[in-house]
C-alpha positions as CSV (number, residue, x, y, z in Angstrom):
1,M,59.3,20.3,-30.2
2,K,60.9,23.7,-30.8
3,K,61.8,24.5,-34.4
4,I,64.6,26.7,-35.8
5,V,65.4,27.7,-39.3
6,L,69.1,28.4,-40.1
7,T,70.1,30.3,-43.1
8,G,73.3,31.7,-44.7
9,G,75.3,30.9,-47.7
10,G,77.5,32.0,-50.6
11,T,80.8,31.0,-48.9
12,A,81.8,28.4,-46.4
13,G,82.2,31.3,-43.9
14,H,78.4,31.9,-44.0
15,V,77.8,28.2,-43.2
16,T,80.3,26.8,-40.7
17,P,79.3,28.9,-37.8
18,N,75.7,27.6,-38.3
19,L,77.1,24.1,-38.2
20,A,79.0,24.9,-35.0
21,L,75.6,25.5,-33.3
22,L,74.1,22.1,-34.3
23,P,75.1,20.0,-31.3
24,G,73.9,22.7,-28.8
25,L,70.6,23.2,-30.7
26,K,70.0,19.5,-30.6
27,E,70.7,19.3,-26.9
28,L,68.2,22.1,-26.4
29,G,65.5,20.1,-28.3
30,Y,65.3,22.0,-31.5
31,E,64.1,20.5,-34.8
32,I,66.5,22.1,-37.2
33,H,65.8,23.2,-40.8
34,Y,68.0,25.1,-43.3
35,I,67.1,27.5,-46.0
36,G,69.8,28.3,-48.6
37,S,70.2,28.9,-52.3
38,K,69.4,26.2,-54.8
39,N,73.0,25.5,-55.9
40,G,75.2,27.3,-53.4
41,I,78.1,25.8,-51.4
42,E,75.8,25.7,-48.4
43,K,73.6,23.0,-50.0
44,E,76.4,20.4,-50.0
45,L,77.7,21.3,-46.6
46,V,74.3,21.2,-44.9
47,E,73.1,18.0,-46.6
48,K,76.2,16.2,-45.3
49,E,74.8,17.0,-41.8
50,G,71.5,15.3,-42.7
51,L,69.4,18.4,-42.2
52,P,66.2,19.2,-44.2
53,Y,67.3,21.7,-46.8
54,Y,65.1,24.1,-48.7
55,G,66.6,25.9,-51.7
56,I,65.2,29.3,-52.7
57,S,65.9,31.8,-55.5
58,S,68.6,34.3,-54.6
59,G,70.4,37.2,-56.2
60,K,73.4,39.4,-55.4
61,L,73.5,43.1,-54.9
62,R,76.6,44.2,-56.6
63,R,78.5,47.5,-56.3
64,Y,79.7,47.3,-59.9
65,F,77.9,47.1,-63.2
66,D,76.7,43.7,-64.3
67,V,73.8,42.7,-66.6
68,K,72.5,40.5,-63.7
69,N,71.9,43.7,-61.6
70,F,68.7,44.1,-63.7
71,T,67.4,40.6,-63.0
72,D,68.6,39.7,-59.6
73,P,66.1,42.0,-57.7
74,F,63.4,39.8,-59.2
75,R,65.2,36.7,-58.0
76,V,65.4,38.2,-54.5
77,M,61.6,38.9,-54.5
78,K,60.9,35.4,-55.7
79,G,63.2,34.1,-52.9
80,F,61.2,36.2,-50.4
81,H,57.9,34.7,-51.5
82,E,59.4,31.2,-51.4
83,A,60.7,31.8,-47.9
84,V,57.4,33.1,-46.7
85,K,55.8,29.9,-48.0
86,I,58.4,27.7,-46.2
87,M,57.9,29.8,-42.9
88,K,54.1,29.2,-43.0
89,Q,54.7,25.5,-43.6
90,L,57.3,25.0,-40.9
91,R,56.1,27.6,-38.4
92,P,59.5,27.9,-36.6
93,D,60.0,29.5,-33.2
94,V,63.1,31.4,-34.4
95,V,65.4,32.0,-37.4
96,F,69.2,32.3,-37.2
97,S,71.0,33.9,-40.0
98,K,74.8,33.9,-40.7
99,G,74.5,36.2,-43.6
100,G,75.1,36.1,-47.3
101,F,72.7,37.4,-49.9
102,V,70.4,34.3,-49.7
103,A,69.7,35.2,-46.1
104,V,68.2,38.6,-46.9
105,P,64.8,37.3,-48.2
106,V,64.7,34.7,-45.4
107,V,65.1,37.2,-42.6
108,A,62.5,39.5,-44.3
109,A,60.1,36.6,-44.6
110,A,60.6,35.9,-40.9
111,K,59.5,39.4,-40.1
112,R,56.5,39.1,-42.4
113,C,55.5,36.0,-40.5
114,R,56.2,37.5,-37.1
115,I,59.0,35.1,-36.3
116,P,62.0,36.4,-34.3
117,A,65.2,36.5,-36.3
118,V,68.8,36.5,-34.9
119,I,71.6,37.5,-37.2
120,H,75.3,37.2,-36.8
121,E,78.0,39.5,-38.3
122,S,81.5,38.1,-38.3
123,D,83.4,41.1,-39.8
124,M,84.2,44.4,-38.1
125,T,81.8,46.3,-40.3
126,P,78.5,44.7,-41.4
127,G,78.4,43.6,-45.0
128,L,75.6,44.7,-47.3
129,A,73.5,41.6,-46.8
130,N,73.4,42.0,-43.1
131,R,72.9,45.7,-43.3
132,L,69.7,45.0,-45.3
133,S,68.7,42.4,-42.8
134,I,69.2,44.3,-39.5
135,P,65.9,46.2,-39.7
136,S,64.0,42.9,-39.7
137,A,66.1,41.3,-37.0
138,S,65.3,41.0,-33.3
139,R,68.9,40.7,-32.2
140,V,72.3,41.2,-33.9
141,C,75.3,39.2,-32.7
142,C,78.8,40.4,-33.6
143,N,82.3,39.0,-33.5
144,F,84.2,42.2,-32.6
145,P,83.6,44.6,-29.7
146,E,84.2,47.5,-32.1
147,T,81.2,46.5,-34.2
148,L,78.7,47.3,-31.4
149,S,79.0,51.0,-32.2
150,R,77.9,50.3,-35.8
151,L,74.7,48.4,-34.8
152,P,71.4,49.5,-33.2
153,A,72.1,49.6,-29.4
154,E,68.8,47.8,-28.5
155,K,69.6,44.9,-30.8
156,A,73.4,44.5,-30.6
157,V,75.2,41.9,-28.5
158,W,78.9,40.9,-28.6
159,T,79.2,37.1,-28.7
160,G,82.2,36.3,-30.7
161,C,82.0,33.8,-33.6
162,P,80.7,30.2,-33.0
163,I,83.5,27.7,-33.4
164,R,83.1,23.9,-34.1
165,K,83.8,22.0,-30.9
166,E,85.8,19.4,-32.7
167,L,88.4,22.0,-33.7
168,L,89.3,22.3,-30.0
169,E,89.8,18.5,-29.6
170,G,92.8,17.9,-31.9
171,N,95.8,15.7,-31.1
172,R,99.3,17.0,-31.7
173,G,100.8,13.6,-32.1
174,E,98.3,12.6,-34.7
175,G,98.8,15.9,-36.6
176,L,102.6,15.5,-36.7
177,K,102.1,11.9,-37.9
178,F,99.7,13.0,-40.7
179,A,102.1,15.7,-41.8
180,G,105.1,13.4,-41.6
181,F,106.9,15.8,-39.2
182,S,109.0,15.1,-36.1
183,D,108.7,16.7,-32.7
184,D,112.2,18.3,-32.7
185,K,111.3,21.5,-34.7
186,P,108.4,23.9,-34.3
187,V,105.7,23.8,-36.9
188,L,104.6,26.8,-39.0
189,M,101.1,26.3,-40.5
190,M,100.1,28.5,-43.4
191,M,96.4,28.7,-44.4
192,G,95.1,31.0,-47.1
193,G,91.5,30.0,-47.3
194,S,89.6,27.4,-49.4
195,I,90.9,28.9,-52.7
196,G,94.3,29.8,-51.3
197,S,96.4,32.9,-51.8
198,V,98.6,32.9,-54.8
199,H,100.8,35.8,-53.6
200,I,101.4,34.4,-50.1
201,N,102.0,30.9,-51.6
202,E,104.7,32.3,-53.9
203,V,106.5,34.3,-51.2
204,L,106.4,31.5,-48.7
205,R,107.8,29.0,-51.1
206,A,110.6,31.4,-52.0
207,I,111.8,31.6,-48.4
208,L,111.5,27.9,-47.7
209,P,115.3,27.3,-47.8
210,E,115.7,29.7,-44.9
211,L,112.4,28.8,-43.1
212,L,113.2,25.0,-43.1
213,K,116.4,25.7,-41.1
214,D,114.2,26.5,-38.1
215,F,110.7,25.3,-38.8
216,Q,108.7,22.5,-40.3
217,V,106.2,24.0,-42.7
218,L,102.6,22.8,-43.2
219,H,101.2,24.6,-46.2
220,L,97.5,24.6,-46.9
221,C,97.8,26.3,-50.3
222,G,94.3,26.0,-51.7
223,K,92.8,24.0,-54.6
224,G,94.9,23.9,-57.7
225,N,97.9,25.5,-56.0
226,L,100.2,22.6,-55.3
227,D,103.9,22.9,-56.5
228,A,105.2,19.5,-57.4
229,S,108.8,20.7,-57.5
230,K,108.7,21.2,-53.7
231,N,107.4,17.7,-52.8
232,E,110.8,16.3,-51.9
233,L,111.7,19.0,-49.4
234,N,112.3,17.6,-46.0
235,G,110.1,19.3,-43.4
236,Y,107.7,20.7,-45.9
237,R,104.2,19.3,-46.5
238,Q,101.7,20.9,-48.9
239,L,98.0,20.1,-49.1
240,E,95.2,21.8,-51.2
241,Y,92.9,21.6,-48.2
242,V,92.0,19.3,-45.3
243,S,88.8,18.4,-43.5
244,K,88.7,15.8,-40.8
245,E,92.4,16.1,-40.1
246,L,92.2,19.9,-39.5
247,P,91.8,19.7,-35.7
248,D,95.0,17.5,-35.4
249,L,96.9,19.8,-37.7
250,F,95.9,22.8,-35.7
251,A,97.1,21.0,-32.5
252,A,100.4,20.3,-34.2
253,A,101.0,23.9,-35.2
254,D,103.1,26.2,-33.0
255,I,102.4,29.3,-35.0
256,V,100.1,30.1,-38.0
257,L,100.3,32.3,-41.0
258,S,96.9,33.2,-42.3
259,R,94.6,35.5,-44.2
260,A,92.3,37.6,-41.9
261,G,88.9,36.2,-42.7
262,A,86.7,36.6,-39.7
263,N,86.0,32.9,-39.2
264,A,89.6,31.9,-39.6
265,I,90.9,34.3,-37.1
266,S,88.1,33.5,-34.7
267,E,89.3,29.9,-34.8
268,L,92.9,30.9,-34.2
269,L,91.7,32.9,-31.1
270,A,89.7,30.0,-29.8
271,L,92.7,27.7,-30.2
272,R,95.1,30.3,-28.7
273,K,97.4,30.0,-31.7
274,P,100.0,32.8,-32.1
275,N,99.5,34.1,-35.6
276,L,100.7,36.4,-38.4
277,L,97.9,37.8,-40.5
278,V,98.3,39.0,-44.1
279,P,94.9,40.6,-44.8
280,L,93.5,40.9,-48.4
281,S,94.4,44.3,-49.8
282,L,91.8,47.0,-50.7
283,A,92.5,46.2,-54.3
284,A,91.0,42.7,-53.8
285,S,88.3,43.3,-51.2
286,R,86.1,45.9,-49.4
287,G,88.7,46.1,-46.7
288,D,87.0,44.0,-44.1
289,Q,90.1,41.8,-43.6
290,I,92.3,44.8,-42.9
291,L,89.9,46.0,-40.2
292,N,89.6,42.4,-38.8
293,A,93.4,42.2,-38.6
294,S,93.7,45.7,-37.0
295,S,91.3,44.7,-34.2
296,F,93.2,41.5,-33.4
297,E,96.5,43.4,-33.6
298,N,95.2,46.1,-31.2
299,Q,94.0,43.4,-28.7
300,G,97.4,41.7,-28.8
301,Y,96.1,38.6,-30.5
302,S,98.0,38.8,-33.8
303,A,100.9,40.2,-35.6
304,V,100.0,41.8,-39.0
305,L,101.9,42.3,-42.2
306,Q,100.1,44.2,-44.9
307,E,100.2,42.5,-48.3
308,E,101.6,45.6,-50.0
309,K,104.6,45.4,-47.7
310,M,105.1,41.7,-47.9
311,T,108.5,40.7,-49.5
312,E,110.7,37.7,-48.9
313,E,112.6,39.6,-46.3
314,T,109.6,41.1,-44.5
315,L,107.7,37.8,-44.3
316,L,110.7,35.9,-43.0
317,S,111.4,38.5,-40.4
318,A,107.7,38.7,-39.3
319,I,107.6,34.9,-38.9
320,R,110.7,34.8,-36.8
321,S,109.5,37.7,-34.6
322,L,106.1,35.9,-34.2
323,Y,107.8,32.8,-33.0
324,Q,110.1,34.7,-30.6
325,D,107.1,36.5,-29.1
326,R,104.6,33.6,-29.2
327,E,104.0,33.5,-25.5
328,A,103.0,37.1,-25.3
329,Y,100.4,36.5,-28.0
330,R,99.1,33.4,-26.3
331,L,98.8,35.2,-23.0
332,A,96.7,38.0,-24.6
333,M,94.4,35.4,-26.2
334,E,94.0,33.6,-22.9
335,K,92.4,36.7,-21.5
336,S,89.8,36.9,-24.3
337,E,86.2,36.8,-23.3
338,T,84.9,35.2,-26.5
339,R,85.8,31.6,-26.2
340,D,82.2,30.6,-25.2
341,A,80.6,32.1,-28.3
342,V,78.5,29.0,-29.1
343,N,76.7,29.2,-25.7
344,K,76.3,32.9,-25.9
345,V,74.7,32.7,-29.3
346,L,72.5,29.8,-28.2
347,S,71.3,31.9,-25.2
348,I,70.2,34.7,-27.5
349,I,68.4,32.2,-29.8
350,E,66.6,30.8,-26.7
351,E,65.6,34.3,-25.6
352,C,64.1,35.2,-29.0
353,A,62.4,31.8,-29.4
354,A,60.7,32.5,-26.0
355,L,59.4,35.8,-27.4
356,K,57.5,33.9,-30.1
357,K,55.6,32.0,-27.5
358,K,54.4,35.1,-25.6
C-alpha cells in the first residue's frame, strides 16, 4: 500500500485543505498518517478523522522580540530529529504540507530521508514557514496565479485550494430551516473567521435596522461574540460558529460578507457565492488578506471594502451594491479554472510519489 504523510498546523486554515484531500487519497489507495504539533489545533481536528497522529516539538519564528525566540530554534531542531525518526519508521512515498511552522521540520526531514514533498501555499505571497520549506520541496502548489512569479519556476504549479466536497452538497431548504428564515427575502451571511471580527460585528449590528428591511442576516460572529440584545430581531440569527450545518447555510446564502482569509475566499469561489471582502488591515496582519482580496477583486470574483474605510454608511452601501450586481460576480466565478483543486493537487502528489519508486 502507498503511504503519505500529511502535515500542517497552527490554525484551522493549515489543516482543512489537508482534510479535503482525504477521500481522494483513500480512493487512490494511500495509507494516511499525520504529523503535527503536540498540542496544536490540528491534533483535535485530525484525530476526529481517525488518522494516526504523531506530535512533534515545534517553534515559531517571530518577526518581533520575544523571550521564546531564544528557545524555539532548539524546539524546531528537536522537531526535525523527531520527524526524521518518524519518516524512517513509516517510510512514506510522499509528504504533503499545508504549511504552518510545525511543517518546516517535517519537510526538511523528508528531504533528509529522500522522500518527495509537495507543499501548498494558500496566500498570494508565501508565508515565512513555506519560504523556509520551498528549498526542500519537490513541488509547490499555489492558490493564486499571481503567486507563480514568486516561486521557483521548475517547482510551481497553480492548483487553487482544496475544498471539502461536502461544502458543495448543501441544501438551501435545510439551511433556511436551521436559521429560522423564510424564502421571501434574500439571505446575507457574515463570516469573520473562527474567532470572529469585533469591528465588522459592531458595524454590521449597527446597520441591522436598515439591513433587515431588505435582507435576512445570518451572522457567524465568532466564539464569545454573541449579543443577547439582538436575539429577538426578526430575520436575524447569530451563531458563534457552525460545523455540520455549514454546507446548508452556505446553500441558503445569497451573498456573503467575509474576511479575506485564503481558505474562506477559496470556498466562496468554489460555491460561486457573490461576496464582499473586508480584509484584515496592515495594523493587524502582514497584509496577506489585502493581497488576497485584491486578486479576487481584479478577477471579478469579489467586491472589496478596506477596513479603514468601513463605516455604517459604506458597509450598507457596499452590501446593497453587491446584491444588485450579484449575477456579474457569479458569472465571473463560473469562468474560474480552479474548482477542481482537489484533483489537481492529488495528481501532483501521485507524480511525486512515483518519483520515490524510481
